[in-house]
C-alpha positions in Angstrom: 0.0 0.0 0.0 2.7 2.5 1.0 4.8 1.6 -2.1 1.9 2.4 -4.5 1.1 5.7 -2.6 4.8 6.7 -2.8 4.7 6.2 -6.6 1.6 8.2 -6.9 3.1 11.0 -4.9 6.3 11.0 -7.0 4.1 11.2 -10.1 2.3 14.2 -8.6 -1.0 12.5 -8.1 -1.5 14.0 -4.7 -5.2 13.4 -4.2 -4.8 9.6 -4.9 -1.7 9.4 -2.8 -3.5 11.2 0.1 -6.4 8.8 0.0 -4.0 5.9 0.5 -1.9 7.7 3.2 -5.1 8.5 5.1 -6.2 4.9 5.0 -2.8 3.9 6.4 -3.2 6.6 9.0 -6.6 5.3 10.2 -5.2 1.8 10.6 -2.1 3.1 12.6 -4.4 5.1 14.9 -6.5 2.0 15.6 -3.5 -0.1 16.4 -2.1 2.5 18.8 -5.5 2.8 20.5 -5.4 -0.9 21.1 -1.9 -0.9 22.5 -0.6 2.5 23.4 2.6 1.1 24.9 3.7 -0.5 21.6 6.6 1.6 20.4 6.6 0.1 17.0 3.0 1.1 16.4 3.7 4.5 17.8 6.4 4.9 15.2 4.1 3.8 12.4 1.6 6.3 13.5 4.3 9.0 13.4 5.2 8.0 9.9 1.6 8.1 8.8 1.2 11.6 10.2 4.3 12.6 8.3 3.1 11.2 5.0 -0.2 13.0 5.2 1.7 16.2 6.1 3.9 15.9 3.1 0.8 15.9 0.8 -0.7 18.9 2.7 2.5 20.8 2.2 2.6 19.9 -1.6 -0.9 21.2 -1.9 -0.1 24.5 -0.2 -2.2 23.7 2.9 0.5 24.9 5.3 -1.5 25.2 8.4 -2.8 21.6 8.0 0.7 20.5 7.3 2.2 22.2 10.4 -0.5 20.6 12.6 0.0 17.2 11.1 3.8 17.4 11.4 3.3 18.6 14.9 1.5 15.4 15.8 4.4 13.4 14.2 6.9 15.5 16.2 5.2 14.9 19.5 5.4 11.1 19.0 9.0 11.2 17.8 10.1 13.2 20.8 8.4 10.7 23.2 10.1 7.8 21.5 13.5 9.4 21.4 13.3 10.4 25.1 12.3 6.8 26.0 15.5 5.4 24.6 18.2 8.0 23.8 20.6 5.2 22.7 18.2 4.2 19.9 19.9 5.8 16.9 16.9 5.0 14.6 14.5 7.0 16.7 17.0 9.9 17.1 17.3 10.0 13.3 13.6 10.0 12.9 13.4 12.9 15.3 15.9 14.8 13.2 13.9 14.2 10.0 10.6 15.3 11.6 12.2 18.4 13.0 13.3 19.2 9.4 9.8 18.8 8.1 8.4 21.1 10.7 11.1 23.6 10.1 10.3 23.6 6.3 6.6 24.4 6.9 7.5 27.1 9.4 9.9 28.7 6.9 7.3 28.6 4.1 5.0 30.6 6.4 7.7 33.2 7.0 8.3 32.1 10.6 12.1 32.3 10.2 13.1 32.5 13.9 11.1 29.4 14.8 12.4 27.6 11.7 16.0 28.4 12.6 15.6 26.9 16.1 13.9 23.8 14.7 16.5 23.3 12.0 19.3 23.9 14.5 18.0 21.1 16.7 17.8 18.8 13.7 21.4 19.7 12.8 22.7 18.9 16.3 21.1 15.5 16.3 22.3 14.8 12.7 25.8 15.8 13.6 25.9 13.5 16.6 24.7 10.5 14.5 27.1 11.2 11.6 30.1 11.4 14.0 29.1 8.1 15.6 29.4 6.2 12.3 31.2 7.8 9.4 30.5 4.8 7.2 26.7 5.2 7.5 25.8 6.9 4.2 22.2 7.7 5.3 23.4 9.5 8.4 25.9 11.5 6.4 23.1 12.4 4.0 21.0 13.5 6.9 23.7 15.8 8.0 24.0 17.3 4.5 20.3 18.0 4.4 20.4 19.6 7.9 23.2 21.9 6.8 21.2 22.9 3.7 18.1 23.7 5.7 20.0 25.9 8.1 21.6 27.6 5.1 18.2 28.3 3.6 17.1 30.1 6.7 20.4 32.1 6.9 19.9 33.2 3.3 16.2 34.2 4.0 17.5 36.2 6.9 20.1 38.0 4.7 23.1 36.2 6.4 24.7 35.3 3.2 28.2 34.3 4.4 26.7 32.0 7.0 24.4 30.6 4.3 27.3 30.0 1.9 29.3 28.2 4.7 26.3 25.9 5.5 25.7 25.2 1.8 29.4 24.4 1.4 29.2 21.8 4.1 26.2 20.3 2.4 28.0 20.3 -1.0 31.1 18.6 0.4 29.2 15.7 1.9 27.0 15.4 -1.2 30.0 15.2 -3.5 31.5 12.4 -1.3 28.3 10.3 -1.4 27.8 10.8 -5.1 31.4 9.7 -5.8 31.1 6.6 -3.6 28.1 5.4 -5.6 27.7 7.1 -9.0 24.8 4.7 -9.9 22.7 5.9 -6.9 20.2 8.3 -8.4 19.3 9.6 -4.9 22.8 10.7 -4.2 23.1 12.3 -7.7 19.8 14.2 -7.0 21.2 15.4 -3.7 24.3 16.6 -5.4 22.3 18.5 -8.0 20.3 20.3 -5.3 23.4 21.1 -3.3 24.9 22.8 -6.5 21.6 24.7 -6.8 21.7 26.0 -3.2 25.3 27.2 -3.6 24.5 28.8 -6.9 21.6 30.7 -5.3 23.6 32.2 -2.5 26.4 33.1 -4.9 23.9 34.9 -7.3 22.5 36.9 -4.4 26.0 38.1 -3.7 26.5 39.2 -7.3 29.0 36.4 -8.1 27.3 35.6 -11.4 30.0 33.6 -13.1 30.5 31.3 -10.1 26.7 31.1 -9.7 26.2 30.1 -13.3 28.9 27.4 -13.0 27.0 25.9 -10.1 23.7 26.1 -11.9 25.2 24.4 -15.0 26.2 21.5 -12.8 22.7 21.4 -11.4 21.2 21.4 -14.9 23.6 18.6 -16.2 22.7 16.2 -13.4 19.0 17.1 -13.5 18.8 16.5 -17.3 20.5 13.1 -16.9 18.1 12.0 -14.1 15.0 13.2 -16.0 16.0 11.3 -19.1 16.4 8.1 -17.0 12.8 8.2 -15.8 10.4 10.5 -17.7 7.5 9.4 -15.4 9.2 10.7 -12.3 7.5 14.0 -11.7 9.9 15.1 -9.1 12.9 14.7 -11.4 11.0 16.5 -14.2 10.3 19.3 -11.8 13.9 19.6 -10.8 14.9 19.9 -14.5 12.4 22.8 -14.9 13.9 24.5 -11.8 17.4 24.0 -13.2 16.5 25.7 -16.5 14.9 28.5 -14.5 18.1 29.0 -12.4 20.3 29.2 -15.5 17.8 31.6 -17.1 17.8 33.9 -14.0 21.6 34.3 -14.2 21.5 34.8 -18.0 18.9 37.5 -17.5 21.1 39.2 -14.8 24.0 39.1 -17.2 21.9 40.8 -19.9 21.8 37.8 -22.2 18.0 38.1 -22.8 17.7 35.7 -25.8 19.5 32.9 -24.0 17.5 33.6 -20.8 14.3 33.5 -22.8 15.3 30.1 -24.3 16.0 28.7 -20.8 12.7 30.0 -19.4 10.8 28.5 -22.4 12.2 25.1 -21.6 11.2 25.5 -18.0 7.7 26.6 -18.7 7.1 23.8 -21.1 7.9 21.2 -18.4 5.9 23.1 -15.8 2.8 23.3 -17.9 2.9 19.5 -18.3 3.3 19.0 -14.6 0.5 21.5 -13.7 -1.9 19.9 -16.1 -1.0 16.5 -14.7 -2.1 17.4 -11.2 -4.1 20.7 -10.7 -4.2 20.0 -6.9 -0.5 20.4 -6.5 -0.3 24.0 -5.4 3.5 24.1 -5.5 3.6 23.2 -9.2 0.8 25.7 -10.0 2.7 28.5 -8.3 6.0 27.6 -10.0 4.2 27.7 -13.4 2.8 31.2 -12.6 6.2 32.5 -11.5 7.9 31.2 -14.6 5.1 32.8 -16.8 5.7 36.1 -15.1 9.4 35.9 -15.6 9.1 35.3 -19.3 6.4 38.0 -19.6 9.0 40.5 -18.1 11.5 39.5 -20.8 8.8 39.9 -23.5 7.8 43.3 -22.2 11.4 44.5 -22.2 11.8 43.3 -25.8 8.6 45.2 -26.8 6.7 42.0 -27.5 3.6 43.1 -25.6 1.1 40.6 -27.0 3.1 37.6 -25.9 3.7 39.3 -22.5 0.0 39.9 -22.0 -0.9 36.2 -22.6 1.7 35.1 -20.1 0.7 37.7 -17.5 -2.9 36.6 -17.9 -1.9 33.0 -17.3 0.1 33.9 -14.2 -2.8 36.0 -12.8 -5.3 33.3 -13.3 -3.2 30.7 -11.5 -2.4 33.1 -8.6 -6.1 33.9 -8.3 -7.0 30.3 -8.0 -4.3 29.7 -5.4 -5.5 32.7 -3.4 -9.0 31.4 -3.4 -7.9 27.9 -2.2 -5.7 29.4 0.6 -6.9 32.9 1.4 -4.7 33.1 4.5 -1.4 32.5 2.6 -0.1 36.0 2.2 2.6 35.2 -0.2 0.2 34.0 -2.9 -2.0 37.1 -2.4 1.0 39.3 -2.7 2.3 37.6 -5.8 -1.1 37.9 -7.4 -1.2 41.7 -6.8 2.3 42.0 -8.2 1.3 40.2 -11.4 -1.8 42.3 -11.7 0.3 45.5 -11.4 2.7 44.3 -14.1 -0.2 43.2 -16.3 -1.8 46.7 -16.0 1.5 48.4 -16.9 2.0 46.0 -19.9 -1.5 46.8 -21.2 -0.7 50.6 -21.1 2.6 50.0 -22.9 0.8 47.8 -25.5 -1.8 50.4 -26.1 0.8 53.1 -26.5 2.7 50.9 -29.0 -0.2 50.1 -31.2 0.1 53.1 -33.5 3.6 52.0 -34.3 2.1 48.9 -36.0 4.1 46.3 -34.1 3.2 42.8 -35.1 2.0 40.4 -32.4 4.8 37.9 -31.6 4.6 34.2 -31.2 4.4 32.5 -27.7 8.1 31.9 -26.9 7.3 28.6 -25.3 5.3 27.2 -28.2 8.3 25.9 -30.0 9.9 24.2 -27.0 10.2 20.4 -27.2 8.6 18.4 -24.3 
């Protein structure tokens, strides 16, 4: 049952995955009610909470995700406290802390997220030192460093963020080199390059940032080609094209940036159509449309820009209706509406010049 649900989630079929996860959750809750002292069943219940929380997070239901992960965290803390020598329970506690921190960060609760990620990092570091040969514990440490780096960057502490991402990248490189056939390690390395590229870009180090993003793109392209049905890897490839495009745009290479964004939006449209309930994919499509619209506006191709702005506005509007309390989506919708209004004025002013309507830049992109 769990295997099938994991496959559905990887394919982006969140509603179907959630139905199976909730069935498992109901079974786990009944087992715990029958025997509250059974630690194994308590652990299964914690995992069930976590899986449901993952789906809520992917759907943009952050309050529900935080509450569900909170239930998981309470169980994990009890188990870890019962037997501090049980490394498996300590690792689970670190993982759950990471999930809670991610939801807190997504809601802008950076101070709380930093504390939560810090606790996860401390546990992960202790485990990694205990057994340097345990690849999974080493990976856990890399992920913990990356999450701390994310919060540092969001707080504007760029040097601290770069140092944390550097720790993550060093561990990820070692793991990927140890087992080049392990797709998971390769994916972790790709993401580590992306994190490093992001903090370098914010500091204005565009050449170094682009080198990191190119590494990210190369690995992501290889993984996506290996398994076209893996929605997560397809999504990473879209993100990689976006990252490369952002730097190209910052370097003034508009035509190359437009090509990169076109590849990204083509993938994102497929993913968004595949699962309309995945709020993250919907938002990423809207953001990419807005980016390309800005490029088209600067190039004077207002007709194409208007179509893209309209698409972005529609998506943000639907997201804001689904989660009215999520301020980020409301803010992004307003920003797109502002850009759309300005583009309309510019298009109206340009009409007497007889400019021909352009083609949609993403129309010629290959799937």
